[in-house]
C-alpha positions as CSV (number, residue, x, y, z in Angstrom):
1,M,-16.4,12.8,5.0
2,V,-13.2,11.0,6.0
3,L,-11.5,11.9,9.2
4,M,-7.8,11.6,8.8
5,T,-5.8,10.3,11.8
6,N,-2.6,11.5,10.4
7,P,-1.9,14.7,8.4
8,P,-1.2,13.8,4.7
9,K,2.1,14.7,3.3
10,M,1.9,17.1,0.3
11,V,4.4,16.7,-2.5
12,Y,5.1,19.6,-5.0
13,D,7.0,19.8,-8.2
14,D,9.7,22.4,-9.0
15,A,6.9,24.8,-10.2
16,G,5.0,24.6,-7.0
17,Q,2.2,22.4,-8.2
18,L,0.8,19.7,-6.1
19,V,1.6,16.4,-7.7
20,E,1.1,13.8,-5.0
21,V,-0.5,13.3,-1.6
22,I,0.8,10.6,0.7
23,L,-1.6,9.1,3.2
24,S,-1.1,6.5,6.0
25,A,-2.3,3.1,5.2
26,E,-5.2,3.6,7.7
27,D,-6.3,6.7,6.2
28,Y,-6.2,5.3,2.6
29,R,-8.4,2.5,3.8
30,A,-10.8,5.0,5.4
31,Y,-10.8,6.9,2.0
32,L,-11.6,4.0,0.1
33,R,-14.3,3.0,2.3
34,A,-15.8,6.4,2.0
35,L,-15.5,6.2,-1.8
36,A,-17.3,2.7,-1.8
37,S,-20.3,3.7,0.1
38,Q,-20.7,7.2,-1.3
39,S,-19.7,7.0,-4.9
40,D,-21.3,5.6,-8.1
41,W,-19.2,2.5,-8.7
42,E,-19.6,2.8,-12.5
43,V,-17.9,6.4,-12.5
44,L,-15.0,5.4,-10.4
45,P,-11.8,5.0,-12.4
46,E,-10.6,1.4,-12.8
47,F,-7.8,1.8,-10.4
48,L,-9.9,3.0,-7.6
49,Q,-12.3,0.2,-8.2
50,D,-9.3,-2.3,-8.0
51,A,-8.1,-0.7,-4.9
52,I,-11.6,-1.0,-3.2
53,D,-11.8,-4.6,-4.4
54,R,-8.4,-5.5,-2.9
55,M,-9.4,-3.7,0.3
56,L,-12.6,-5.8,0.7
57,I,-10.8,-9.0,0.0
58,D,-8.3,-8.2,2.5
59,E,-11.2,-7.6,5.0
60,V,-12.9,-10.8,4.2
61,R,-9.6,-12.9,4.6
62,H,-9.0,-11.1,8.1
63,E,-12.5,-11.9,9.1
64,K,-12.3,-15.5,7.9
65,D,-9.1,-16.0,10.0
66,M,-10.9,-14.6,13.0
67,A,-14.0,-16.7,12.6
68,V,-15.0,-19.3,15.2
69,D,-16.5,-22.6,14.2
70,L,-20.1,-22.8,15.3
71,E,-19.8,-26.4,16.4
72,D,-16.7,-25.5,18.6
73,V,-18.8,-22.7,20.2
74,L,-21.5,-25.1,21.1
75,A,-19.4,-27.8,22.2
76,D,-17.7,-25.5,24.6
77,E,-21.0,-24.3,26.0
78,L,-22.1,-28.1,26.5
79,L,-18.9,-28.7,28.3
80,A,-19.2,-25.6,30.5
81,T,-22.8,-26.6,31.7
């Protein structure tokens, strides 16, 4: 179950049929994470597979930017002692 942080915006056509749901970026990522962990990858439509792939790539890039080199950590520890 995905908990939304912002209420989704519903878009209806002239006949009153729901045609679109607009989510915040944060809620969309939570939805994609839930799909990735709870769905059978092979039955997901290709556009959702692509969206999940892009989300995971972005997360890896973000983690890589935040990574600290082990040699730097060890050197800092040696200097501190």
